[in-house]
N, CA, C and O of each residue as an XYZ file, in Angstrom:
668
protein
N      46.128    -71.548     93.840
C      46.754    -72.760     93.346
C      47.786    -72.442     92.269
O      48.891    -72.985     92.278
N      47.422    -71.566     91.347
C      48.348    -71.185     90.275
C      49.549    -70.471     90.870
O      50.686    -70.682     90.446
N      49.287    -69.628     91.850
C      50.372    -68.901     92.498
C      51.312    -69.875     93.204
O      52.529    -69.699     93.158
N      50.777    -70.872     93.837
C      51.595    -71.872     94.525
C      52.445    -72.626     93.528
O      53.601    -72.929     93.823
N      51.914    -72.943     92.350
C      52.662    -73.667     91.316
C      53.783    -72.779     90.764
O      54.888    -73.254     90.503
N      53.492    -71.500     90.592
C      54.507    -70.565     90.090
C      55.633    -70.449     91.110
O      56.812    -70.494     90.756
N      55.259    -70.300     92.380
C      56.269    -70.201     93.432
C      57.108    -71.472     93.517
O      58.322    -71.406     93.715
N      56.467    -72.621     93.369
C      57.183    -73.895     93.409
C      58.144    -73.995     92.219
O      59.272    -74.463     92.373
N      57.701    -73.557     91.027
C      58.551    -73.602     89.837
C      59.743    -72.667     89.994
O      60.867    -73.024     89.638
N      59.501    -71.471     90.527
C      60.590    -70.513     90.744
C      61.590    -71.081     91.753
O      62.801    -70.974     91.560
N      61.084    -71.680     92.819
C      61.958    -72.262     93.837
C      62.781    -73.407     93.248
O      63.976    -73.526     93.520
N      62.135    -74.245     92.443
C      62.838    -75.368     91.804
C      63.897    -74.853     90.847
O      65.019    -75.358     90.830
N      63.548    -73.850     90.051
C      64.515    -73.273     89.112
C      65.702    -72.698     89.877
O      66.845    -72.883     89.460
N      65.455    -72.008     90.985
C      66.521    -71.435     91.803
C      67.415    -72.517     92.378
O      68.635    -72.363     92.424
N      66.814    -73.609     92.816
C      67.591    -74.715     93.368
C      68.470    -75.345     92.293
O      69.631    -75.664     92.548
N      67.920    -75.525     91.091
C      68.688    -76.100     89.983
C      69.843    -75.174     89.608
O      70.966    -75.632     89.396
N      69.565    -73.872     89.526
C      70.622    -72.907     89.185
C      71.708    -72.911     90.253
O      72.894    -72.872     89.924
N      71.325    -72.958     91.518
C      72.305    -72.986     92.603
C      73.116    -74.273     92.555
O      74.324    -74.263     92.793
N      72.457    -75.366     92.252
C      73.135    -76.654     92.157
C      74.164    -76.637     91.025
O      75.259    -77.180     91.175
N      73.820    -76.023     89.903
C      74.766    -75.910     88.780
C      75.977    -75.067     89.183
O      77.115    -75.412     88.866
N      75.723    -73.959     89.884
C      76.826    -73.099     90.330
C      77.744    -73.854     91.289
O      78.967    -73.756     91.191
N      77.155    -74.598     92.205
C      77.950    -75.381     93.160
C      78.775    -76.419     92.409
O      79.951    -76.615     92.715
N      78.171    -77.082     91.435
C      78.889    -78.088     90.650
C      80.072    -77.453     89.913
O      81.175    -78.000     89.921
N      79.843    -76.291     89.273
C      80.928    -75.610     88.560
C      82.045    -75.203     89.513
O      83.225    -75.338     89.190
N      81.672    -74.708     90.679
C      82.687    -74.331     91.671
C      83.471    -75.546     92.155
O      84.688    -75.473     92.325
N      82.785    -76.654     92.376
C      83.475    -77.875     92.797
C      84.457    -78.338     91.725
O      85.555    -78.794     92.044
N      84.071    -78.224     90.472
C      84.963    -78.601     89.372
C      86.196    -77.700     89.330
O      87.309    -78.169     89.089
N      85.993    -76.417     89.562
C      87.124    -75.474     89.574
C      88.071    -75.770     90.728
O      89.291    -75.702     90.573
N      87.504    -76.100     91.888
C      88.331    -76.444     93.050
C      89.141    -77.704     92.752
O      90.329    -77.763     93.067
N      88.511    -78.709     92.149
C      89.229    -79.944     91.795
C      90.391    -79.636     90.851
O      91.488    -80.172     91.011
N      90.145    -78.779     89.878
C      91.208    -78.427     88.929
C      92.354    -77.719     89.638
O      93.518    -77.967     89.322
N      92.047    -76.846     90.589
C      93.088    -76.129     91.327
C      93.863    -77.051     92.260
O      95.029    -76.797     92.562
N      93.217    -78.118     92.714
C      93.872    -79.052     93.627
C      94.813    -80.009     92.897
O      95.630    -80.672     93.536
N      94.712    -80.090     91.583
C      95.584    -80.983     90.820
C      97.018    -80.491     90.920
O      97.272    -79.292     90.807
N      97.957    -81.403     91.131
C      99.351    -80.965     91.214
C      99.809    -80.376     89.880
O      99.563    -80.928     88.808
N     100.489    -79.227     89.995
C     101.032    -78.594     88.793
C     102.474    -79.053     88.646
O     103.184    -79.212     89.639
N     102.900    -79.262     87.429
C     104.303    -79.637     87.259
C     105.213    -78.507     87.719
O     104.910    -77.333     87.509
N     106.322    -78.864     88.342
C     107.265    -77.871     88.832
C     107.890    -77.146     87.641
O     108.298    -77.793     86.676
N     107.971    -75.814     87.691
C     108.516    -75.054     86.552
C     110.052    -75.077     86.540
O     110.702    -74.049     86.729
N     110.613    -76.261     86.317
C     112.061    -76.423     86.396
C     112.795    -75.563     85.375
O     113.789    -74.921     85.715
N     112.327    -75.538     84.139
C     112.986    -74.720     83.123
C     113.007    -73.250     83.490
O     114.006    -72.563     83.279
N     111.909    -72.773     84.036
C     111.821    -71.376     84.453
C     112.804    -71.096     85.590
O     113.497    -70.079     85.580
N     112.861    -71.997     86.564
C     113.772    -71.816     87.688
C     115.238    -71.887     87.239
O     116.079    -71.137     87.734
N     115.534    -72.784     86.308
C     116.903    -72.867     85.775
C     117.255    -71.584     85.024
O     118.401    -71.137     85.058
N     116.287    -71.004     84.358
C     116.513    -69.727     83.679
C     116.852    -68.626     84.672
O     117.721    -67.793     84.416
N     116.154    -68.627     85.820
C     116.489    -67.665     86.874
C     117.909    -67.902     87.380
O     118.671    -66.957     87.581
N     118.256    -69.175     87.583
C     119.614    -69.478     88.041
C     120.648    -68.929     87.069
O     121.622    -68.293     87.473
N     120.427    -69.179     85.797
C     121.382    -68.714     84.794
C     121.499    -67.186     84.826
O     122.600    -66.643     84.739
N     120.376    -66.507     84.951
C     120.403    -65.048     85.003
C     121.140    -64.551     86.238
O     121.963    -63.640     86.145
N     120.848    -65.148     87.408
C     121.517    -64.708     88.633
C     123.015    -64.995     88.583
O     123.821    -64.184     89.039
N     123.385    -66.140     88.033
C     124.804    -66.488     87.938
C     125.518    -65.505     87.013
O     126.635    -65.077     87.303
N     124.885    -65.152     85.913
C     125.483    -64.188     84.985
C     125.652    -62.826     85.662
O     126.722    -62.222     85.583
N     124.614    -62.348     86.317
C     124.690    -61.043     86.964
C     125.698    -61.058     88.116
O     126.398    -60.073     88.350
N     125.763    -62.160     88.815
C     126.761    -62.312     89.868
C     128.168    -62.181     89.289
O     129.038    -61.549     89.889
N     128.382    -62.775     88.135
C     129.692    -62.705     87.489
C     130.085    -61.254     87.190
O     131.186    -60.820     87.529
N     129.191    -60.523     86.562
C     129.535    -59.148     86.174
C     129.649    -58.225     87.387
O     130.434    -57.276     87.366
N     128.885    -58.488     88.433
C     129.047    -57.719     89.664
C     130.423    -57.991     90.267
O     131.093    -57.070     90.732
N     130.842    -59.257     90.259
C     132.166    -59.606     90.771
C     133.279    -59.023     89.924
O     134.286    -58.559     90.459
N     133.115    -59.040     88.611
C     134.125    -58.456     87.730
C     134.283    -56.965     87.977
O     135.384    -56.424     87.869
N     133.195    -56.311     88.306
C     133.224    -54.873     88.585
C     133.614    -54.590     90.036
O     133.696    -53.435     90.453
N     133.852    -55.654     90.796
C     134.157    -55.566     92.221
C     133.075    -54.805     92.985
O     133.354    -54.080     93.940
N     131.850    -54.988     92.541
C     130.693    -54.447     93.243
C     130.216    -55.559     94.176
O     129.281    -56.294     93.861
N     130.873    -55.664     95.318
C     130.646    -56.798     96.207
C     129.260    -56.771     96.840
O     128.715    -57.824     97.169
N     128.691    -55.605     97.012
C     127.329    -55.522     97.541
C     126.339    -56.145     96.546
O     125.463    -56.917     96.935
N     126.486    -55.807     95.275
C     125.616    -56.386     94.247
C     125.896    -57.876     94.070
O     124.973    -58.672     93.896
N     127.172    -58.248     94.116
C     127.525    -59.662     94.003
C     126.891    -60.460     95.143
O     126.382    -61.560     94.930
N     126.927    -59.900     96.353
C     126.308    -60.562     97.491
C     124.802    -60.705     97.285
O     124.223    -61.741     97.611
N     124.175    -59.672     96.747
C     122.735    -59.730     96.470
C     122.429    -60.895     95.524
O     121.525    -61.687     95.789
N     123.178    -61.002     94.424
C     122.902    -62.071     93.461
C     123.303    -63.443     93.993
O     122.708    -64.450     93.609
N     124.295    -63.495     94.864
C     124.638    -64.774     95.496
C     123.471    -65.255     96.360
O     123.169    -66.447     96.398
N     122.822    -64.320     97.052
C     121.657    -64.690     97.873
C     120.463    -65.095     97.004
O     119.737    -66.031     97.340
N     120.261    -64.389     95.888
C     119.176    -64.765     94.964
C     119.431    -66.170     94.403
O     118.513    -66.982     94.283
N     120.672    -66.430     94.069
C     121.068    -67.748     93.582
C     120.758    -68.807     94.635
O     120.175    -69.847     94.327
N     121.148    -68.537     95.870
C     120.928    -69.480     96.955
C     119.442    -69.756     97.170
O     119.051    -70.907     97.365
N     118.613    -68.717     97.137
C     117.173    -68.903     97.324
C     116.568    -69.774     96.231
O     115.724    -70.628     96.501
N     117.004    -69.552     94.997
C     116.465    -70.327     93.879
C     116.922    -71.775     93.961
O     116.143    -72.693     93.705
N     118.183    -71.976     94.317
C     118.702    -73.340     94.482
C     117.939    -74.053     95.592
O     117.545    -75.209     95.434
N     117.730    -73.369     96.709
C     116.980    -73.962     97.826
C     115.567    -74.351     97.392
O     115.062    -75.403     97.786
N     114.935    -73.509     96.588
C     113.584    -73.801     96.109
C     113.579    -75.081     95.264
O     112.721    -75.946     95.442
N     114.529    -75.190     94.362
C     114.594    -76.378     93.496
C     114.896    -77.620     94.330
O     114.277    -78.666     94.135
N     115.848    -77.507     95.261
C     116.216    -78.677     96.061
C     115.061    -79.131     96.944
O     114.858    -80.334     97.114
N     114.307    -78.206     97.505
C     113.207    -78.586     98.400
C     111.980    -79.089     97.638
O     111.100    -79.711     98.233
N     111.913    -78.832     96.348
C     110.745    -79.255     95.551
C     110.766    -80.738     95.206
O     109.770    -81.275     94.719
N     111.890    -81.402     95.453
C     112.024    -82.835     95.167
C     111.641    -83.145     93.712
O     110.831    -84.032     93.443
N     112.236    -82.403     92.800
C     111.922    -82.514     91.380
C     112.530    -83.784     90.797
O     113.717    -84.065     90.964
N     111.683    -84.539     90.110
C     112.128    -85.678     89.316
C     111.635    -85.410     87.906
O     110.434    -85.267     87.677
N     112.555    -85.343     86.970
C     112.178    -85.036     85.589
C     112.830    -86.054     84.673
O     114.044    -86.257     84.708
N     112.022    -86.681     83.866
C     112.490    -87.684     82.915
C     113.325    -88.757     83.608
O     114.332    -89.221     83.073
N     112.889    -89.145     84.810
C     113.555    -90.187     85.568
C     114.798    -89.733     86.322
O     115.438    -90.539     86.997
N     115.147    -88.463     86.218
C     116.332    -87.929     86.897
C     115.879    -87.184     88.156
O     115.017    -86.308     88.092
N     116.465    -87.538     89.289
C     116.152    -86.857     90.548
C     116.955    -85.552     90.594
O     118.035    -85.485     91.181
N     116.398    -84.529     89.963
C     117.095    -83.255     89.786
C     117.418    -82.608     91.131
O     118.547    -82.170     91.353
N     116.443    -82.546     92.021
C     116.667    -81.915     93.319
C     117.771    -82.630     94.095
O     118.636    -81.987     94.689
N     117.737    -83.934     94.086
C     118.751    -84.718     94.800
C     120.127    -84.505     94.174
O     121.124    -84.371     94.884
N     120.176    -84.475     92.868
C     121.427    -84.245     92.162
C     122.005    -82.877     92.520
O     123.199    -82.752     92.795
N     121.163    -81.870     92.515
C     121.625    -80.523     92.879
C     122.092    -80.487     94.329
O     123.084    -79.831     94.646
N     121.387    -81.183     95.204
C     121.737    -81.194     96.622
C     123.125    -81.774     96.844
O     123.852    -81.325     97.731
N     123.497    -82.766     96.048
C     124.807    -83.388     96.234
C     125.925    -82.639     95.509
O     127.075    -82.689     95.944
N     125.612    -81.950     94.416
C     126.666    -81.358     93.594
C     126.891    -79.869     93.821
O     128.037    -79.419     93.853
N     125.846    -79.115     93.976
C     125.960    -77.658     93.901
C     126.435    -76.942     95.170
O     127.211    -75.994     95.050
N     126.019    -77.334     96.364
C     126.373    -76.537     97.546
C     127.865    -76.220     97.728
O     128.178    -75.082     98.080
N     128.799    -77.148     97.512
C     130.211    -76.763     97.703
C     130.655    -75.641     96.752
O     131.360    -74.723     97.170
N     130.257    -75.710     95.509
C     130.653    -74.669     94.546
C     129.974    -73.348     94.873
O     130.586    -72.284     94.775
N     128.718    -73.420     95.258
C     127.982    -72.203     95.610
C     128.600    -71.557     96.857
O     128.790    -70.342     96.903
N     128.903    -72.365     97.847
C     129.504    -71.849     99.081
C     130.878    -71.238     98.787
O     131.211    -70.184     99.329
N     131.664    -71.879     97.948
C     132.972    -71.345     97.593
C     132.870    -69.979     96.938
O     133.678    -69.092     97.212
N     131.890    -69.811     96.086
C     131.701    -68.521     95.421
C     131.250    -67.462     96.431
O     131.702    -66.317     96.381
N     130.372    -67.845     97.332
C     129.929    -66.897     98.363
C     131.100    -66.467     99.246
O     131.181    -65.307     99.650
N     132.002    -67.394     99.544
C     133.189    -67.050    100.340
C     134.062    -66.040     99.599
O     134.600    -65.117    100.211
N     134.204    -66.211     98.294
C     135.007    -65.275     97.497
C     134.377    -63.885     97.498
O     135.081    -62.878     97.562
N     133.047    -63.836     97.426
C     132.349    -62.548     97.470
C     132.575    -61.902     98.835
O     132.881    -60.712     98.914
N     132.428    -62.671     99.901
C     132.617    -62.131    101.250
C     134.053    -61.640    101.462
O     134.285    -60.654    102.160
N     135.005    -62.340    100.851
C     136.411    -61.959    100.985
C     136.764    -60.761    100.095
O     137.817    -60.143    100.254
N     135.863    -60.445     99.157
C     136.101    -59.365     98.185
C     137.426    -59.563     97.453
O     138.222    -58.639     97.289
N     137.625    -60.790     97.027
C     138.875    -61.190     96.391
C     138.611    -61.499     94.913
O     138.044    -62.545     94.600
N     139.014    -60.603     93.998
C     138.710    -60.793     92.578
C     139.308    -62.076     91.981
O     138.662    -62.736     91.167
N     140.525    -62.429     92.376
C     141.151    -63.647     91.831
C     140.434    -64.895     92.334
O     140.148    -65.809     91.560
N     140.147    -64.929     93.626
C     139.414    -66.057     94.187
C     138.021    -66.141     93.573
O     137.522    -67.230     93.290
N     137.407    -64.996     93.372
C     136.086    -64.953     92.751
C     136.134    -65.605     91.364
O     135.280    -66.428     91.035
N     137.113    -65.245     90.569
C     137.235    -65.798     89.212
C     137.400    -67.318     89.257
O     136.772    -68.043     88.485
N     138.244    -67.783     90.161
C     138.482    -69.226     90.294
C     137.213    -69.947     90.728
O     136.844    -70.976     90.161
N     136.556    -69.397     91.733
C     135.356    -70.049     92.269
C     134.179    -69.966     91.287
O     133.340    -70.865     91.237
N     134.128    -68.888     90.517
C     133.079    -68.787     89.506
C     133.280    -69.883     88.457
O     132.325    -70.536     88.039
N     134.521    -70.073     88.042
C     134.826    -71.150     87.087
C     134.430    -72.511     87.639
O     133.919    -73.356     86.904
N     134.664    -72.727     88.937
C     134.273    -73.993     89.568
C     132.754    -74.160     89.569
O     132.249    -75.266     89.379
N     132.034    -73.071     89.780
C     130.569    -73.141     89.737
C     130.085    -73.518     88.335
O     129.203    -74.363     88.183
N     130.663    -72.891     87.323
C     130.282    -73.203     85.942
C     130.585    -74.677     85.643
O     129.768    -75.366     85.031
N     131.740    -75.153     86.066
C     132.090    -76.569     85.860
C     131.097    -77.487     86.564
O     130.727    -78.536     86.035
N     130.670    -77.089     87.756
C     129.695    -77.883     88.510
C     128.354    -77.918     87.786
O     127.713    -78.966     87.707
N     127.931    -76.774     87.260
C     126.675    -76.739     86.491
C     126.747    -77.718     85.319
O     125.813    -78.483     85.079
N     127.853    -77.687     84.601
C     127.990    -78.561     83.432
C     128.079    -80.036     83.821
O     127.548    -80.893     83.115
N     128.742    -80.339     84.932
C     128.804    -81.725     85.408
C     127.408    -82.203     85.803
O     127.043    -83.349     85.543
N     126.638    -81.326     86.426
C     125.264    -81.672     86.809
C     124.416    -81.917     85.562
O     123.624    -82.859     85.517
N     124.584    -81.070     84.556
C     123.850    -81.278     83.303
C     124.208    -82.627     82.681
O     123.336    -83.315     82.150
N     125.474    -83.006     82.745
C     125.893    -84.320     82.223
C     125.174    -85.437     82.978
O     124.615    -86.350     82.372
N     125.196    -85.350     84.307
C     124.536    -86.371     85.136
C     123.037    -86.443     84.866
O     122.436    -87.515     84.940
N     122.442    -85.306     84.554
C     120.995    -85.238     84.327
C     120.622    -85.559     82.880
O     119.473    -85.376     82.480
N     121.571    -86.026     82.112
C     121.347    -86.373     80.694
C     120.986    -85.135     79.861
O     120.227    -85.216     78.895
N     121.548    -83.996     80.258
C     121.363    -82.746     79.523
C     122.721    -82.114     79.206
O     122.888    -80.897     79.279
N     123.674    -82.959     78.857
C     125.014    -82.491     78.551
C     125.066    -81.523     77.381
O     126.042    -80.791     77.215
N     124.029    -81.521     76.582
C     123.954    -80.585     75.448
C     123.790    -79.153     75.930
O     123.944    -78.211     75.151
N     123.478    -78.983     77.219
C     123.298    -77.657     77.801
C     124.605    -77.270     78.478
O     124.860    -77.656     79.619
N     125.419    -76.520     77.782
C     126.757    -76.180     78.260
C     126.813    -74.717     78.681
O     126.620    -73.816     77.865
N     127.077    -74.495     79.958
C     127.179    -73.145     80.500
C     128.624    -72.680     80.351
O     129.553    -73.466     80.535
N     128.812    -71.415     80.022
C     130.152    -70.850     79.870
C     130.266    -69.585     80.718
O     129.272    -69.046     81.206
N     131.497    -69.133     80.875
C     131.712    -67.847     81.532
C     131.306    -66.784     80.523
O     131.797    -66.792     79.394
N     130.419    -65.870     80.903
C     129.921    -64.885     79.935
C     131.010    -63.895     79.524
O     131.908    -63.570     80.300
N     130.901    -63.429     78.282
C     131.868    -62.429     77.818
C     131.260    -61.029     77.773
O     131.984    -60.038     77.680
N     129.929    -60.948     77.837
C     129.259    -59.653     77.900
C     127.870    -59.877     78.519
O     127.272    -60.939     78.349
N     127.379    -58.889     79.220
C     126.073    -59.059     79.873
C     124.949    -59.185     78.847
O     124.942    -58.491     77.830
N     124.009    -60.069     79.123
C     122.828    -60.155     78.265
C     121.852    -59.035     78.627
O     120.987    -58.673     77.830
N     121.998    -58.497     79.821
C     121.176    -57.381     80.273
C     121.968    -56.107     80.010
O     123.058    -55.915     80.550
N     121.412    -55.251     79.186
C     122.146    -54.035     78.814
C     121.670    -52.787     79.543
O     122.223    -51.704     79.352
N     120.663    -52.933     80.362
C     120.135    -51.753     81.048
C     120.454    -51.753     82.546
O     119.728    -51.158     83.342
N     121.531    -52.415     82.914
C     121.948    -52.448     84.308
C     123.449    -52.215     84.390
O     124.226    -52.840     83.670
N     123.842    -51.318     85.265
C     125.260    -51.100     85.526
C     125.679    -52.030     86.654
O     124.972    -52.166     87.653
N     126.817    -52.659     86.491
C     127.337    -53.538     87.524
C     128.400    -52.839     88.366
O     128.912    -53.411     89.329
N     128.729    -51.605     88.003
C     129.737    -50.836     88.739
C     129.201    -50.483     90.117
O     127.997    -50.293     90.292
N     130.113    -50.394     91.110
C     129.666    -49.980     92.444
C     129.124    -48.555     92.413
O     129.513    -47.737     91.580
N     128.215    -48.285     93.345
C     127.711    -46.915     93.491
C     128.861    -46.000     93.837
O     129.776    -46.394     94.561
N     128.825    -44.810     93.338
C     129.870    -43.862     93.698
C     129.797    -43.565     95.193
O     128.726    -43.346     95.759
N     130.959    -43.567     95.800
C     131.027    -43.227     97.216
C     130.818    -44.408     98.149
O     131.036    -44.271     99.352
N     130.404    -45.562     97.639
C     130.190    -46.697     98.540
C     131.363    -47.648     98.523
O     131.561    -48.405     99.473
N     132.146    -47.621     97.459
C     133.273    -48.547     97.354
C     132.841    -49.980     97.107
O     133.667    -50.893     97.099
N     131.557    -50.173     96.907
C     131.062    -51.531     96.608
C     131.163    -52.465     97.794
O     131.085    -53.682     97.630
N     131.334    -51.928     98.970
C     131.500    -52.769    100.151
C     130.215    -53.442    100.568
O     129.121    -53.068    100.146
N     130.379    -54.453    101.415
C     129.215    -55.148    101.958
C     128.739    -54.411    103.124
O     127.758    -54.814    103.750
């Protein structure tokens, strides 16, 4: 009889412990299922970095590197546009979808053409588009400029020797 009571107590304790573990796991799953806010600031930071690096690659006429950063820029823009981001009442993704593609495409065309003058013109148009978008998004205080020196000092933007920087 005592043995049966001990076994019953052990079984009950095991069931309670298992039930607590299941409850904790269910709570963790619920927390993971909660929508996370889209990391818009982080993604915009990536855009700024790619745009800057694209500029210096174009200035160095390293068209292979410029093409790489143009593609990175495009991927990040696509991510933001597909996320349907609404921040502070502003439909950021929709705004980007209507404003950015023509300027981005123009810059990509300049890279493909390997034309330094066209690149400079189209880069300026992209910067103007970024600033116009910031105005529309009520973030006009965020003014993008053409960089005068790289913020990244441990990367060469010059073409590889012997490649001519071609695509």
